[in-house]
C-alpha positions as CSV (number, residue, x, y, z in Angstrom):
1,M,45.2,55.9,-57.8
2,A,46.0,59.4,-56.8
3,D,43.9,59.4,-53.7
4,G,46.5,59.2,-51.0
5,T,46.3,55.4,-50.6
6,M,49.4,55.1,-52.7
7,W,51.5,55.8,-49.6
8,L,49.6,53.2,-47.6
9,R,50.1,50.6,-50.3
10,L,53.8,51.5,-50.6
11,L,54.2,51.1,-46.8
12,A,52.3,47.8,-46.7
13,G,54.4,46.5,-49.6
14,T,57.6,47.7,-48.0
15,L,56.9,46.1,-44.6
16,T,55.8,42.7,-46.1
17,T,58.8,42.8,-48.4
18,I,61.5,43.5,-45.8
19,A,60.1,40.7,-43.7
20,F,62.3,38.5,-45.9
21,L,65.5,40.3,-44.8
22,P,66.0,38.5,-41.5
23,Q,65.7,35.1,-43.2
24,L,68.1,36.1,-46.0
25,I,70.6,37.5,-43.5
26,R,70.3,34.4,-41.2
27,T,70.7,32.0,-44.2
28,W,73.7,33.9,-45.5
29,Q,75.4,33.9,-42.0
30,T,74.7,30.3,-41.1
31,K,74.8,28.8,-44.6
32,S,72.0,26.5,-43.4
33,T,68.8,26.1,-45.3
34,K,67.6,22.8,-43.9
35,D,64.4,24.4,-42.5
36,I,63.5,26.2,-45.7
37,S,61.1,24.3,-48.1
38,L,62.5,24.4,-51.6
39,G,59.0,23.7,-53.0
40,M,57.4,26.5,-51.1
41,F,60.1,29.0,-52.2
42,L,59.8,27.9,-55.9
43,I,56.1,28.4,-55.8
44,F,56.3,31.6,-53.9
45,T,59.0,33.1,-56.1
46,G,56.9,32.2,-59.2
47,G,53.8,33.8,-57.7
48,V,55.7,37.0,-56.8
49,L,57.1,37.1,-60.4
50,L,53.5,37.0,-61.7
51,W,52.5,39.8,-59.3
52,L,55.4,41.8,-60.6
53,I,54.3,41.3,-64.2
54,Y,50.8,42.3,-63.2
55,G,52.1,45.5,-61.6
56,V,53.9,46.4,-64.8
57,L,50.7,45.6,-66.9
58,I,48.6,47.9,-64.7
59,S,51.4,50.5,-64.2
60,S,51.1,50.3,-60.4
61,L,54.2,51.6,-58.7
62,P,53.3,50.0,-55.3
63,V,52.7,46.6,-56.9
64,M,55.9,46.8,-59.0
65,F,58.0,48.1,-56.2
66,A,56.9,45.6,-53.5
67,N,56.9,42.6,-55.8
68,G,60.2,43.5,-57.6
69,L,62.0,43.8,-54.2
70,T,60.3,40.7,-52.9
71,F,61.2,38.8,-56.0
72,L,64.9,39.7,-55.5
73,L,64.9,38.8,-51.8
74,A,63.0,35.5,-52.4
75,S,65.3,34.6,-55.3
76,A,68.3,35.2,-53.2
77,I,67.0,32.9,-50.5
78,L,66.1,30.4,-53.3
79,V,69.6,30.5,-54.7
80,L,71.1,30.0,-51.2
81,K,68.7,27.1,-50.6
82,I,69.9,25.4,-53.8
83,R,73.5,26.2,-53.1
84,Y,73.6,25.2,-49.4
85,G,70.7,22.7,-49.4
């Protein structure tokens, strides 16, 4: 879409994606993941990966950007959960 909503979609994707940063930083600093659900993060990370694939298939920069970054952040939290959990 070239109608100006791309910036809105990019901003929305960016804000919902960076919402994971405080959790990732806190988990990294405390090395505690006891309150993070492994099942939830496995399902969530899988869902985000599917959204990323969808974004690639429809060639949508906002969908690819937001879900690519979210996948990286969620995967990092998932790795820390497995490592420290």
